[in-house]
KEKE-3310 file (N, C-alpha, C; in steps of 0.2 Angstrom, whole numbers, plus 5000, padded with zeros to 4 digits):
npx = (5004:5002:5010:5002:4999:4998:4997:4990:4977:4960:4955:4966:4968:4958:4960:4971:4964:4957:4968:4974:4963:4961:4973:4974:4963:4969:4979:4972:4964:4976:4980:4969:4970:4981:4978:4969:4976:4984:4975:4970:4982:4983:4972:4975:4986:4979:4972:4981:4981:4968:4965:4975:4970:4958:4961:4968:4956:4948:4956:4956:4944:4942:4950:4945:4932:4938:4943:4932:4924:4933:4932:4919:4918:4928:4919:4909:4913:4918:4905:4900:4908:4906:4893:4891:4900:4901:4903:4910:4906:4918:4928:4924:4924:4939:4942:4937:4945:4956:4955:4952:4964:4972:4965:4964:4962:4948:4946:4948:4959:4961:4963:4962:4952:4951:4964:4963:4952:4958:4967:4959:4953:4940:4925:4925:4914:4908:4919:4918:4905:4906:4914:4907:4897:4902:4909:4898:4893:4903:4903:4889:4893:4891:4893:4904:4897:4900:4893:4886:4871:4863:4857:4849:4846:4839:4824:4811:4805:4791:4779:4771:4756:4757:4747:4736:4735:4729:4715:4713:4707:4715:4715:4715:4728:4739:4749:4762:4758:4744:4746:4752:4742:4731:4737:4741:4754:4769:4775:4788:4791:4784:4794:4805:4802:4799:4812:4818:4812:4800:4788:4783:4784:4774:4769:4755:4749:4735:4731:4729:4713:4712:4703:4699:4701:4709:4721:4724:4727:4738:4747:4747:4753:4765:4770:4771:4783:4793:4806:4804:4814:4821:4813:4807:4816:4825:4819:4820:4819:4815:4826:4821:4824:4818:4808:4803:4802:4788:4786:4778:4776:4769:4770:4767:4767:4769:4766:4752:4753:4765:4781:4793:4808:4810:4817:4813:4810:4804:4791:4776:4774:4764:4751:4740:4726:4713:4708:4714:4714:4717:4730:4746:4752:4766:4772:4784:4790:4797:4807:4813:4825:4833:4850:4858:4870:4882)
npy = (4994:5011:5025:5037:5053:5062:5075:5082:5091:5091:5097:5096:5083:5079:5086:5080:5068:5071:5073:5061:5054:5059:5059:5045:5045:5050:5040:5030:5035:5037:5023:5018:5025:5021:5006:5007:5012:5002:4993:4999:4997:4984:4981:4988:4981:4969:4971:4971:4957:4952:4958:4951:4937:4939:4942:4931:4921:4925:4925:4910:4907:4913:4904:4891:4894:4896:4883:4875:4880:4875:4862:4861:4864:4855:4842:4846:4845:4832:4826:4831:4826:4812:4811:4815:4806:4794:4777:4769:4754:4749:4753:4749:4735:4735:4738:4728:4716:4721:4720:4705:4701:4701:4696:4681:4665:4667:4678:4694:4705:4715:4729:4729:4734:4748:4752:4750:4757:4770:4770:4770:4782:4782:4781:4771:4762:4761:4753:4741:4737:4733:4722:4714:4711:4705:4694:4686:4682:4673:4663:4659:4652:4660:4670:4684:4699:4715:4727:4743:4746:4756:4762:4771:4786:4799:4809:4801:4797:4805:4796:4798:4794:4793:4790:4795:4806:4802:4803:4816:4830:4836:4850:4854:4851:4858:4866:4867:4871:4868:4853:4851:4854:4845:4833:4835:4840:4849:4863:4862:4849:4843:4849:4842:4829:4830:4833:4821:4812:4806:4811:4820:4836:4839:4843:4845:4845:4850:4839:4837:4829:4814:4806:4790:4790:4802:4796:4785:4795:4801:4790:4784:4796:4796:4783:4787:4795:4786:4780:4773:4765:4759:4751:4733:4728:4735:4748:4765:4783:4796:4808:4822:4833:4841:4848:4860:4868:4878:4890:4902:4916:4927:4941:4953:4971:4978:4974:4972:4976:4983:4982:4992:5001:5017:5034:5044:5057:5056:5055:5047:5036:5038:5028:5021:5013:5006:4994:4979:4969:4977:4980:4983:4969:4961:4949:4936:4926:4911:4900:4884:4874:4859:4859:4860:4850:4854)
npz = (5000:4997:5004:5017:5018:5032:5033:5023:5015:5015:5004:4995:4994:4985:4974:4969:4967:4956:4947:4944:4941:4928:4922:4921:4912:4902:4897:4894:4884:4876:4874:4867:4857:4850:4850:4839:4830:4827:4823:4812:4805:4803:4795:4784:4780:4778:4766:4754:4753:4753:4741:4732:4734:4729:4715:4712:4713:4703:4692:4691:4690:4677:4670:4671:4665:4652:4651:4652:4640:4631:4631:4629:4616:4608:4612:4604:4591:4591:4592:4580:4569:4572:4569:4556:4550:4538:4534:4519:4509:4506:4514:4527:4525:4525:4538:4545:4541:4546:4560:4559:4555:4568:4576:4588:4587:4585:4594:4601:4608:4623:4619:4606:4596:4600:4595:4582:4579:4581:4571:4559:4562:4567:4576:4591:4594:4581:4577:4584:4582:4567:4569:4578:4568:4557:4563:4568:4555:4552:4562:4558:4547:4534:4521:4523:4526:4529:4526:4524:4531:4531:4518:4511:4519:4529:4524:4517:4501:4493:4486:4472:4461:4446:4437:4438:4430:4418:4420:4421:4413:4396:4394:4408:4413:4407:4413:4425:4438:4436:4435:4447:4456:4454:4458:4470:4476:4477:4467:4465:4466:4455:4445:4449:4445:4431:4428:4431:4420:4425:4421:4407:4396:4382:4365:4357:4341:4328:4316:4299:4293:4284:4272:4266:4250:4250:4256:4246:4235:4238:4240:4227:4220:4226:4221:4208:4207:4206:4197:4181:4174:4185:4191:4191:4200:4207:4213:4213:4215:4206:4197:4198:4193:4184:4191:4203:4218:4226:4238:4247:4260:4272:4279:4291:4291:4302:4322:4331:4344:4350:4358:4367:4371:4380:4381:4397:4395:4383:4369:4367:4355:4340:4333:4321:4315:4306:4310:4317:4305:4295:4295:4285:4273:4267:4254:4252:4239:4237:4227:4224:4217:4210:4207:4190:4181:4168)
capx = (5000:5006:5010:4997:5002:4993:4996:4986:4970:4953:4955:4972:4965:4952:4963:4975:4961:4955:4973:4975:4958:4963:4979:4971:4959:4973:4982:4966:4965:4982:4980:4964:4973:4987:4973:4966:4983:4986:4969:4971:4988:4981:4967:4979:4989:4976:4969:4983:4981:4963:4965:4977:4966:4952:4964:4969:4951:4946:4960:4956:4938:4943:4955:4940:4929:4940:4944:4926:4922:4936:4929:4913:4920:4930:4915:4903:4918:4918:4899:4898:4912:4902:4886:4892:4904:4897:4908:4907:4907:4926:4932:4921:4928:4947:4943:4936:4951:4963:4952:4952:4972:4974:4961:4967:4957:4942:4944:4952:4962:4957:4965:4964:4947:4953:4969:4960:4949:4963:4971:4956:4950:4932:4922:4926:4908:4908:4923:4914:4898:4908:4918:4901:4892:4907:4911:4891:4893:4907:4899:4884:4895:4889:4897:4905:4895:4899:4892:4882:4863:4859:4857:4845:4845:4835:4817:4808:4801:4785:4776:4766:4754:4757:4741:4730:4735:4726:4710:4712:4707:4720:4715:4717:4735:4743:4755:4765:4753:4738:4747:4754:4736:4727:4742:4741:4761:4771:4777:4796:4791:4783:4799:4810:4798:4800:4818:4820:4809:4794:4783:4786:4780:4774:4765:4749:4748:4730:4734:4723:4710:4713:4699:4702:4701:4716:4727:4724:4730:4745:4751:4748:4759:4772:4771:4773:4790:4799:4809:4802:4819:4823:4808:4804:4821:4830:4816:4823:4815:4816:4831:4818:4828:4813:4804:4804:4797:4788:4782:4775:4775:4765:4774:4763:4773:4769:4762:4746:4755:4774:4784:4799:4812:4810:4818:4810:4806:4803:4785:4773:4773:4756:4751:4734:4725:4705:4707:4720:4714:4719:4738:4748:4756:4769:4774:4790:4789:4803:4807:4819:4826:4839:4853:4860:4876:4883)
capy = (5000:5018:5030:5042:5060:5065:5083:5084:5093:5087:5100:5094:5075:5080:5089:5074:5062:5073:5073:5053:5052:5063:5056:5038:5045:5051:5035:5026:5038:5035:5016:5016:5026:5015:5001:5009:5012:4995:4990:5001:4995:4977:4981:4989:4975:4963:4973:4968:4950:4951:4958:4945:4932:4940:4942:4923:4917:4927:4921:4903:4906:4913:4899:4887:4894:4894:4876:4872:4881:4871:4855:4860:4864:4848:4839:4847:4843:4825:4825:4832:4822:4806:4810:4816:4800:4788:4774:4766:4747:4745:4755:4744:4729:4734:4738:4721:4712:4722:4714:4698:4698:4704:4690:4673:4659:4670:4682:4699:4706:4721:4735:4729:4738:4755:4753:4749:4764:4776:4768:4771:4787:4781:4779:4765:4760:4758:4746:4735:4734:4730:4716:4709:4709:4700:4688:4683:4678:4667:4658:4655:4649:4664:4675:4689:4705:4721:4734:4749:4744:4762:4763:4778:4790:4805:4810:4795:4800:4805:4794:4801:4790:4797:4786:4800:4812:4801:4805:4824:4832:4839:4857:4855:4849:4862:4869:4864:4873:4863:4846:4850:4855:4839:4827:4836:4839:4855:4863:4860:4841:4842:4850:4837:4823:4831:4832:4813:4809:4802:4814:4825:4840:4836:4847:4841:4847:4847:4836:4836:4824:4812:4802:4784:4794:4806:4791:4784:4799:4801:4783:4785:4802:4793:4778:4790:4798:4780:4779:4766:4760:4755:4746:4732:4725:4740:4754:4772:4789:4801:4814:4827:4839:4844:4849:4865:4868:4884:4892:4909:4917:4933:4946:4960:4975:4980:4972:4976:4978:4985:4984:4995:5006:5025:5037:5046:5063:5054:5055:5040:5035:5037:5022:5022:5008:5005:4989:4974:4966:4982:4981:4980:4964:4959:4942:4934:4920:4906:4894:4880:4868:4856:4862:4856:4853:4851)
capz = (5000:4997:5010:5017:5020:5037:5033:5017:5018:5012:4997:4991:4992:4979:4968:4967:4964:4949:4943:4943:4937:4922:4919:4919:4906:4896:4896:4892:4876:4871:4873:4862:4850:4850:4848:4834:4824:4826:4820:4804:4801:4803:4790:4779:4779:4776:4761:4748:4753:4751:4734:4729:4733:4724:4709:4711:4711:4697:4687:4692:4687:4671:4668:4672:4661:4646:4649:4651:4634:4625:4632:4625:4609:4607:4612:4599:4586:4591:4590:4573:4565:4574:4566:4548:4547:4535:4530:4513:4511:4505:4521:4533:4525:4527:4546:4547:4538:4550:4566:4558:4556:4574:4581:4590:4590:4584:4599:4601:4615:4624:4616:4598:4593:4601:4591:4575:4579:4581:4565:4554:4563:4568:4583:4594:4594:4576:4575:4588:4578:4561:4571:4579:4563:4553:4568:4568:4548:4551:4565:4554:4540:4529:4517:4528:4523:4534:4521:4528:4531:4530:4510:4509:4525:4526:4523:4512:4495:4493:4480:4467:4457:4439:4433:4439:4425:4413:4422:4420:4406:4394:4396:4415:4414:4403:4416:4430:4443:4437:4437:4456:4461:4454:4461:4478:4476:4476:4460:4464:4466:4448:4442:4449:4441:4425:4425:4431:4415:4427:4418:4401:4392:4374:4361:4352:4335:4326:4310:4293:4292:4278:4269:4262:4243:4251:4257:4239:4230:4240:4239:4219:4219:4228:4216:4201:4208:4206:4190:4177:4172:4190:4193:4198:4204:4210:4212:4214:4214:4200:4199:4201:4190:4180:4197:4206:4224:4227:4243:4250:4267:4272:4284:4293:4292:4311:4325:4335:4351:4350:4364:4365:4377:4377:4387:4401:4393:4376:4369:4365:4347:4339:4328:4321:4309:4306:4315:4314:4299:4291:4295:4279:4274:4261:4253:4250:4236:4237:4222:4225:4212:4211:4201:4185:4178:4161)
cpx = (5004:5005:5004:4999:4996:4993:4993:4980:4966:4954:4960:4970:4961:4955:4967:4971:4959:4962:4976:4970:4960:4969:4978:4966:4964:4977:4977:4964:4970:4982:4974:4965:4978:4982:4971:4970:4984:4980:4968:4977:4987:4976:4971:4983:4986:4973:4974:4982:4974:4961:4969:4973:4961:4954:4965:4963:4948:4950:4958:4950:4937:4946:4948:4936:4931:4941:4937:4923:4926:4935:4923:4914:4923:4925:4910:4907:4917:4910:4897:4902:4907:4896:4887:4896:4900:4902:4906:4909:4916:4929:4931:4923:4937:4948:4942:4941:4956:4962:4954:4960:4974:4971:4966:4963:4950:4941:4949:4955:4959:4957:4965:4958:4949:4959:4968:4956:4952:4966:4967:4953:4942:4931:4923:4919:4907:4914:4920:4909:4901:4911:4913:4898:4896:4908:4904:4890:4898:4905:4894:4886:4893:4894:4898:4902:4894:4899:4887:4874:4859:4860:4855:4843:4840:4828:4816:4805:4795:4783:4770:4762:4752:4751:4737:4729:4730:4718:4708:4712:4712:4721:4716:4724:4740:4749:4757:4760:4747:4740:4749:4747:4732:4731:4742:4749:4764:4773:4784:4795:4790:4789:4803:4807:4800:4807:4821:4816:4802:4788:4787:4781:4779:4770:4762:4747:4740:4733:4727:4719:4710:4708:4703:4704:4709:4723:4729:4729:4737:4749:4751:4753:4766:4775:4776:4780:4794:4800:4808:4807:4822:4818:4809:4809:4824:4826:4821:4819:4818:4823:4828:4821:4824:4807:4806:4798:4795:4784:4782:4775:4773:4769:4769:4769:4773:4766:4756:4748:4763:4776:4791:4802:4811:4813:4813:4807:4805:4795:4783:4773:4766:4756:4743:4732:4716:4704:4713:4720:4716:4727:4742:4752:4761:4771:4779:4787:4796:4802:4814:4820:4833:4843:4857:4867:4878:4888)
cpy = (5006:5021:5036:5048:5063:5073:5086:5085:5091:5090:5098:5087:5077:5082:5083:5069:5064:5072:5066:5052:5054:5061:5047:5038:5046:5045:5030:5029:5037:5028:5015:5019:5023:5008:5003:5009:5006:4991:4991:4999:4988:4977:4983:4985:4970:4965:4970:4960:4949:4952:4953:4939:4933:4940:4934:4920:4919:4925:4913:4903:4908:4907:4893:4887:4893:4887:4873:4873:4877:4864:4855:4860:4858:4842:4838:4844:4836:4822:4826:4828:4814:4807:4812:4810:4794:4784:4769:4758:4744:4748:4751:4737:4728:4735:4730:4716:4714:4718:4708:4695:4700:4698:4682:4669:4663:4675:4688:4701:4713:4728:4736:4734:4745:4755:4753:4755:4770:4776:4771:4778:4786:4781:4773:4761:4756:4752:4740:4732:4730:4723:4709:4706:4703:4693:4684:4679:4672:4661:4655:4652:4653:4667:4682:4696:4710:4727:4737:4747:4750:4764:4771:4781:4796:4803:4805:4802:4800:4803:4796:4796:4794:4795:4791:4805:4809:4802:4812:4826:4836:4846:4859:4853:4851:4865:4867:4865:4868:4855:4845:4851:4849:4834:4829:4837:4848:4855:4861:4852:4840:4844:4845:4830:4825:4831:4825:4810:4805:4805:4819:4830:4838:4843:4844:4847:4846:4845:4835:4830:4820:4806:4796:4786:4799:4801:4788:4789:4800:4795:4783:4791:4798:4789:4780:4793:4792:4780:4772:4762:4757:4751:4739:4729:4729:4748:4761:4778:4792:4806:4820:4835:4844:4847:4856:4866:4875:4885:4899:4910:4925:4935:4951:4965:4978:4976:4976:4979:4977:4986:4985:4999:5012:5027:5042:5053:5061:5053:5049:5040:5033:5032:5021:5017:5008:4999:4983:4969:4970:4983:4978:4974:4963:4951:4941:4926:4917:4900:4891:4874:4866:4858:4857:4857:4849:4846)
cpz = (5000:5003:5011:5019:5025:5036:5027:5020:5014:5003:4992:4989:4985:4974:4964:4963:4957:4945:4940:4939:4928:4918:4917:4913:4900:4893:4894:4884:4872:4869:4867:4856:4847:4846:4840:4828:4823:4821:4812:4800:4799:4796:4784:4776:4776:4770:4755:4748:4750:4744:4730:4728:4728:4716:4706:4709:4705:4691:4686:4689:4679:4666:4667:4667:4655:4644:4648:4644:4629:4626:4629:4617:4606:4607:4606:4592:4585:4589:4583:4569:4567:4569:4557:4546:4544:4531:4524:4515:4511:4511:4527:4532:4527:4534:4548:4547:4543:4558:4565:4558:4563:4580:4581:4592:4589:4588:4599:4608:4615:4622:4608:4594:4595:4596:4584:4575:4578:4573:4560:4556:4563:4574:4585:4593:4587:4574:4578:4584:4572:4564:4572:4574:4557:4557:4567:4562:4548:4556:4562:4548:4534:4526:4522:4523:4530:4531:4526:4525:4529:4522:4509:4518:4522:4527:4518:4507:4495:4487:4477:4462:4450:4436:4433:4434:4420:4414:4422:4414:4403:4395:4404:4417:4409:4407:4422:4437:4443:4438:4445:4460:4461:4457:4468:4480:4476:4470:4458:4463:4459:4445:4443:4446:4434:4422:4427:4426:4418:4421:4412:4398:4385:4371:4357:4346:4331:4319:4305:4295:4286:4277:4266:4253:4244:4251:4250:4234:4233:4239:4231:4218:4221:4224:4209:4202:4207:4198:4187:4175:4177:4193:4188:4203:4209:4210:4216:4213:4208:4202:4201:4198:4186:4185:4200:4212:4226:4234:4246:4257:4266:4277:4285:4294:4299:4314:4328:4342:4350:4357:4363:4372:4374:4383:4392:4399:4385:4375:4366:4357:4346:4332:4327:4315:4311:4312:4313:4309:4293:4290:4288:4279:4266:4261:4250:4248:4235:4232:4223:4220:4212:4204:4196:4182:4171:4160)
residu = (UNK:UNK:UNK:UNK:UNK:UNK:UNK:UNK:UNK:UNK:UNK:UNK:UNK:UNK:UNK:UNK:UNK:UNK:UNK:UNK:UNK:UNK:UNK:UNK:UNK:UNK:UNK:UNK:UNK:UNK:UNK:UNK:UNK:UNK:UNK:UNK:UNK:UNK:UNK:UNK:UNK:UNK:UNK:UNK:UNK:UNK:UNK:UNK:UNK:UNK:UNK:UNK:UNK:UNK:UNK:UNK:UNK:UNK:UNK:UNK:UNK:UNK:UNK:UNK:UNK:UNK:UNK:UNK:UNK:UNK:UNK:UNK:UNK:UNK:UNK:UNK:UNK:UNK:UNK:UNK:UNK:UNK:UNK:UNK:UNK:UNK:UNK:UNK:UNK:UNK:UNK:UNK:UNK:UNK:UNK:UNK:UNK:UNK:UNK:UNK:UNK:UNK:UNK:UNK:UNK:UNK:UNK:UNK:UNK:UNK:UNK:UNK:UNK:UNK:UNK:UNK:UNK:UNK:UNK:UNK:UNK:UNK:UNK:UNK:UNK:UNK:UNK:UNK:UNK:UNK:UNK:UNK:UNK:UNK:UNK:UNK:UNK:UNK:UNK:UNK:UNK:UNK:UNK:UNK:UNK:UNK:UNK:UNK:UNK:UNK:UNK:UNK:UNK:UNK:UNK:UNK:UNK:UNK:UNK:UNK:UNK:UNK:UNK:UNK:UNK:UNK:UNK:UNK:UNK:UNK:UNK:UNK:UNK:UNK:UNK:UNK:UNK:UNK:UNK:UNK:UNK:UNK:UNK:UNK:UNK:UNK:UNK:UNK:UNK:UNK:UNK:UNK:UNK:UNK:UNK:UNK:UNK:UNK:UNK:UNK:UNK:UNK:UNK:UNK:UNK:UNK:UNK:UNK:UNK:UNK:UNK:UNK:UNK:UNK:UNK:UNK:UNK:UNK:UNK:UNK:UNK:UNK:UNK:UNK:UNK:UNK:UNK:UNK:UNK:UNK:UNK:UNK:UNK:UNK:UNK:UNK:UNK:UNK:UNK:UNK:UNK:UNK:UNK:UNK:UNK:UNK:UNK:UNK:UNK:UNK:UNK:UNK:UNK:UNK:UNK:UNK:UNK:UNK:UNK:UNK:UNK:UNK:UNK:UNK:UNK:UNK:UNK:UNK:UNK:UNK:UNK:UNK:UNK:UNK:UNK:UNK:UNK:UNK:UNK:UNK:UNK:UNK:UNK:UNK:UNK:UNK:UNK:UNK:UNK:UNK:UNK:UNK:UNK:UNK)
# end
């Protein structure tokens, strides 16, 4: 215990207590300030570490994202390659013969199919299916056939009954649109059928009707053109040196409707006529005869 001064008055004691209390408060304030400085320094020291941790975490996330994207791209490439790969019969036969050369007593080792898959750059399951199919043929004593069973893939062809065209009037099947409407298919389908030769477009011209007398007269004229000196053993037609062929052709001077190009500031051409039957015509006469040589 500290010593007590008996000569101290009550007023001096109170003053000393106040000084002690003030000093204690100053010490507490100084301690609190030091604690605050220490805490601030600790926080300042922790901030770079937190920032470094955040940068590392962000970099790791970016690396993971890039790696995941690469994995997805690789997976898509493999799926597309597997989807588009169609082996022909020659390549499938080569794969089976390679597997057959590796087989011992009709069996393969564990990595044979995988190595052949890498060698021919085909999926493992494809190699396994080829071996299973060929091995099954050998076990059954059949000719080995490892050909592709999917001869035709995709959407099946739409079968069109072309015989229905016979029941449709000729005037109702003059265009592709009419034929497509009656057969219930698209115009593109009719175009493809036309290109394949399933249907074809023909022109039908009205021909003169010949009576029995007309037929006899034509036959008689043809017989009169035979040279009598060559009949009957080696009939030949006459030389026709004393015959000429005459033909005529009429041309209209202009057309009823004339289509032409004109400038924007050019006026419209004025053409008048009583009616289309009064359009002037010209005639060209042509005579053709066999040339004679002296």
